[in-house]
N, C-alpha and C positions, 0 to 999 in steps of 0.2 A: 558785245561789251568788252571794253579794255579797261584794265585797272593798273594804276601806278601807285606810288607810295602815298600820294595825297589826293588823287582824283579818279573818278570813274566817268566813262563816256558811254552813253546809251543812245542808240537810234530808235526813235518811237515812230512806228509806221503810220499810226492813225490816232484818233482821239481815244479809242479803247486802250491802246498801249499807254497813253499819257495817264489815263485813269488808273491803270494797274500800278504804275510807278507811284502815284499818289497814295494808293492803298497800301503798297508795300512799304513806303516810307513811314506810314503811320505805325507800322509794327516795329520800326527801328528806333523811333524817337523816345527820349526820356525827359523827365522834368529837368529844366535847365538848358535844354537845347534851343538854339536860335537858328531858324532856317530862313536864309535870305534868298527870295525868289526874284530873279532878274530876267529880262528879255523884252523884246519889242512888243508893242501893242499887237494882240492877236497871237502871240507866241504860245499861249496855253497856260499862263501862270494861274489865272483864276480857275481854270478847269482842274488843274492839278491840286490847287488848294482846296477846292470843293470836294474832290475825291478823298483827299487826306482827312478832312474834317468828318465827312460822312462815314468813313471807315473807322475813325476813332470813336465816333458815336454809335457805330453799328446800326446806322439808320440811313438807308438809301434815299429816304425822302426828306432828310434834314434840310430845313431852309437855311441856305448859306448866302445871305445878302452881301453884296460888295461893300466893303467899308470905305469906299472912295471918299464919301462925304463925311462920314462919322470918324474916319481915320482908324478906328479900332473897333472890333467886334469880339466879345469874349464868349467862350463856350465852357460850361462846367461839365466836362467829360471825365472818363476814367483817369485821364491826365488833363488838367485844365489847359485850354489852348486860347491864346489871344492872337487874332488875325489882324495884322496891321496893313494898311495901304497908305503909303507915304507920298503918293503922287502929288497931293495938294498941301504937303507940309510946308509951312512958311520958312522955318529955320530948323536946323538939326537939333538945336537945344530944346525944341518943343517936344521931342520924343520923351524926355523925362516927365513932362507934364501929363503925358498920356498914360503914365503908369507902367512904362516898359520894364523898368528894373524890378518892380514888385511882381509883375507878371512872370518874369523870367525866374524868379526865386522859387516859385511853386509850380510852374508849368512850362509850357512850350510857347515860344513866340514865332509866329509865321509872318514874315515880312515881305510884302510886295513893294517894288520900287525902293530897294534898300539904298541905292545910290544917293537918295535924297537926304540920308542921315548917316552916311558912311562913317564919319568920325565918331558917332555915338553908339554904334553897334559893337558888340563884343568881338574881340579878335578871334576868340575860339568859337567859331560858328560854322554852320553848314551852308555853303554857297551853292545854289542850284541855278544854273543858267540855261534857258531854253532858247533855241535858235531854229529858224526855218531851215529845212534841208530837203530839197526835192519836194516830194508829196507829203513828207512827214516832218519830224522835228529831231533835233539833236539836243539831248540833255547832258550837261556836264556838271558833275557833282564834285565839289572840292571841300575837304573837311579835315580836321585834326584826326590823328590816327585812331583814337578810340571810337569817335563817332563814325568814321569811315568804315571801321571794322564791322560795326553794327549794320551799316547799310549793305556792305558786301555780303553779310550773312543772310539778310532777307532776300537779296537778289540770288544767292546760291540756292536758297529754298525755292524760289520761283523757278529756277532752272531745273531743280529736282522734280517739281510738280509737272513742268512741261514735258519732262522726259518719261514720266510715269503715268501718262494718260489723263493728267489734270491740267492741260494747257488752258490758260485764261480763266482758271478757277478763281472764285472769289474767296479771299482770305480774311479772317477776322480773329483778333486776339481772343483767346479763351481764358487762359490762366497761366500764372507762373507759380511754382511751388517753392518750398523752403530751400530747395537746392538751386542749381543753376539751369534746370530744365524749364522750358516754356512750352506752351501748347497753343495751337491755332485750330479754329474750326475751318474746314475746307468745304466749299460748296461748288460742286462740279458745274461747269457752264451748261451742260445738257439737262440740268435739273435732277440729277441722280442723288443718291443718298449722301448726306453729309458724312465726312470722315474727319478724323483727328490727326493733326500733324504734331509730332513730338520733336522739338528742337533741343538737341542734347549734344552740344559741341564738346569735343575733347578739350580738357583743360591742362595747362602746364602742371608739372608735378609740384606740389606744395612743400613747405619746410618739413624736415624730419621731426617726428614727435616721440618716436620710440625705436630704439635699435637701428637708427639711421633711416627709418621708413616714414613716409608721410602718412597722415591720418587715414586716407581711404584704403591704403594697403594694410595697415594694422587692423582696421575695423572690417576689412574685406568688403568694402563698398564697391558697387559697380562703377567702372570708369568708362565704359563704352556700351554699345547697344547689344552686344552678344548675349549677356545674361538676361536682359529683358525678353529678347526673342526666344531664347531657350526655354525660360519658365513659361512664357505665354503659350508656346507650342505644346509643352508638356501638360499644362493645365487644360488646354483646349482638347487635347487627345483623351484626357480622362473625364471629359464631360462637363467641365466647369466653364462658366461664362467669363473667360478671359478674352481680351480683344484679339481678333485675327490681325496678323501683320500683313499688310498688302504690299508694301515696298519699303526698302531700307537701304541707306547708304551708310555702311559701317564706318568708313573713313571720316565722313563729314558729320556723322551723328544726326541723321535726319530719318524719321520713320513716319510712314502713313499707316494708321491703325484704325480698326473698327470703332465706331462710336456706340458704346453700350447703353447710352441714355444719359439723362440729366437728373433723374430723381435720386435722392440719397436716402439715408436711414434716419434722418432727423425731421422733426416737424418745423413749421415756420418760425417757431420761437427757439429753435436750436435744442429741443429736448428729444430724447430717444423715442422712436416709435417701437413699441414693444414687439409687435409682430415681426418687424424687419430685423431687429436685433436677434430675436430667437431664430429666425431663418438663417441669419449670418452664422450663428453658433452651430446650427445644424450642418451648414455647409463646411465649416471648419472641422467638425467631428468626422464628416465623410472623408475629407482630405487626409486626416490623421489615421484613418483606417487603411490607407493605400500605401503601397511601396513605390516610392518615387526614385528613379535612378539618380545617382550622383553625377554621372557623366552623360551629358545630353548633347547629341549632335545638332549643330546649328546650320553649318554650311558644309560642303564636301571637305573643306580644309580647316574647319574649326569645331572643336568639341568644348562645350562649356562644362567645367568642373565646378560643381556647387561647393563653395567653401564651408568649412566648419565654423559655427559660432563657438569659438574656442575660449580657453581661459584668458588669453591675452586680450581678446576683444571684450569679453565680459568685464574684466577688471578695469580696462581703460575707460569704459563707459561708467562703471560704478564710481570711479575716481572723481567724476564731475561733482559729486556731492561734497567731497572733502576739499576739492580744489576751488570750487566756486560758491556752493551753498553755505558751507560752514563759515567762511570769512564774512560773507554778506550777512548771515544771521546774527553773529555775535560781535563782528567788528574786528576780530583778530584771526589770523590764519591758524591752521592746525599745527599742533606741536609735533615734533618728530615721533614722540611716543604715541600720540593719537593716530598719526598716519600709519605707523607700523602695526598698531593694534587693528585698525580698520582693514588694512589690506590682508592681514593674517586671518581675520574673520571671513573675508571673501574667499581666500584660498580654501578654507575649511568648508565653506558652503558649496563652492564649485566642486570640491572633492565628492560631496554627497550627490552630485549629479551624474557620477560615473555610471550608475545603473539605470538612469532615467530613460524613458522612452524618447528616442530621437528620430526625427524625420524632417521633411521640408518645412522650414519656417518662412512665411511670407514677410515677416519682420515688422510690417506696418499694417496689420490687420485691424483697422479701426475706421471710424466714420468717414474721414476725408477720402478713403480709398475704397468705399463700398457703394455700388450703384444698385438701386432697387428697380427690378424689372417685373412689374406687377402682372404682365400678361404671360409670363413664363411659369414653369412648374419646377418643383424640387430645387436642386442646387442651382439651376439656371436662373432662378429669381434673383440671385445675388451676383452682381457683376464685380469682378476683381480687377483692380488696377494698381499700379505703383508697387511692383513686386521685384524690381530689378536687383534689390539687395538681398534676395532670398538666400538662406543658408541651411545647413543641416545642423540641428541642435534640438534641445528639449522642446517637444511639441507644446508644452505648457506655456511657453513664451507667447505664442499667438493668442491663446485663450486669455491670458492676462491682458493683452493689448486691447481686446474687444470688451471684456467684462469690466475692465477698468479704463475705459476710453479716456485718453489724456485730455481731450478738449470738451468732453461732455460729462455732466454729472450723472453717474449711474447710481441711483438710490439703492440702498441695501436690499430691499425686496426684489428688485429686478436683478441686481448682482447675484443674489442667491438663486433666483429662478434660472438664470443663464448657466450658472454652474451646474445646477441639477439637470437641466436639459442635456448639457454636454456629457455629463457622467452617465446618464441613462443611455444615451446613444452609443457611447463607447462600450458600455457593458453589453449592449445588444450585439455588438460586433464580435464579442468573445475575446478571451485571453487578455483582459484589461486589469492592470494592477492599480486599483483606485488609490490605495494608501501611498504608493510610490509616486503616483501622479500628483496627488494633493501636496506632497512635500516639494516636488519640483516646481509646482505652480507657485507656492509661497516664495520660493527662492527666486524664481524668474520675475514674479511681481515686485519683489523687493529690489532686484537688480534694475528693472526698468524704471521704477519710481525714484530710486537713488539717482539714476542717470538724469531723469527729467527734472528733479529738484535742482540739480546743478545746471542743467541746460537752460532753464528759464532765467537763471541769474546771469549766465554767460551771454545770453541774447540781450539782456538789459545792459550789462556793463561793457562787453566787448563790441557788440553789434549795434548798440543804440536802439534796441527794440523793447521798450518797457511793457508793451501790451501783453506779452506772454506771462507776466507775473500774475495775471488774474487766474492762471491755472494752478498756482502754487498751493492754495488751501486744499484743492481737490487732490492734487498729487500726494500731499502729506496724509490726507485721510485714507487714500488707497494704500499707502505704505503701512498705516496702522492696521489695516485688514490683513496684510501679509504677516505682520508681527504676531497675529493670533496663533500662528502655527509654532509649535514648540521648537522646530528646527531653527527658527529665526531669533530665539531668545538672546544669543550673544550680540547680534546686530541691534536688536531692540534695546538692550541694556547700554550698548555703546552710544546709540543715538540719544537716549535719555540723559546720559551723563554729559554729552556734548551740548545738550539743549536743543536738539533737532526734533521737530515735531510738536514743540510747544506752541501755544497760541501767541 
């Protein structure tokens, strides 16, 4: 493979290589992409298109008829795809009548014989030309920089797989999370066990948000794969069901990890399964009874230092409520006096955490990151994922994360049962200060829910994602539970005066 600023050239030795390029391309495309497939008859355009569509559908048996006579065939997949064959197009202007523009607005347009409507295709497109070369084919891909970078990324992942014992493996999109990580299911060619690929490219440093530092550095968020591998290995060593890391490229941010399963802790209607939540809390209690080192060796040349969940990070998150939620709630921003009072309250609350029990926080210990493993026993029943942002801080934070699951309604009886389970297990370990823990739990619950109340609004107003607002009533109800503790009286009164928490 050779790459320039605008093009990539690939030699495809056989039909299987052509199929793999189609499958890889399916992982690089986004809604709004137009792929123009050109080449002589028999060059492999239809084979590549078929492979791409089947990969996008995750269905190797998907019927992909040639649209030669119908001119267009549409597929409602995870991203809608419209497959155009313009060989019999009478005039370029007819492309609009086929619904091309509408299809491109919401999905991907895959176009064979693009030269028949060159003037009507978008200039910002991906051109893929197939030509015979010896016993194989030459594929030349030309595209704008952003699209080309995506394609180069999926090809770099293919090279990583080839180099780590997964040559010619089948790849399928698994999921993308709220961050910029994405995940693939990898199926070895020899029929071995499925593994998971984590695609976590390094990102350029963002704008400064505090003291000249970008958000990830202020909040101590992981920016490369070292923290994930360190925490995974430490959890694994202590008997937890964290994924084993099979291979990793730290520079490129590509990892192959164990597949812990697909079952979660919610039922088909998105409600908590009591047994699984109780087992998850038991797992957490076990973790909090251990001493986890702050400095964890990852490679001979790298030691991961687990950062503190410190005052700066806590207050920056809590400020989301006053920066985003309050203006959205009442239509006016916070006054200087309100802001000063709010931040002073948080300084006082954080001061009260000085004597709190502190250990490893996984930080997002809630339903999206818990895998249920019914065939296992004890703490191995709960698979742990997405812990790269782990910190050292009040252990109560993780308990608040699961007992007050941000995306799931935990009714008060289950909430109280989970709290009772945890406290009983911690007392059984000995030397447990329940009163101190209850206070730190209330403070951490309030901090987390103040953050979330602001985050849902930020996702709406800044990121154009209104769907998260459905979580707001739940978040405010959880905040009200935290306010039941006497330590939270100043914050409760401030919120009441500001009109936060009212229906």
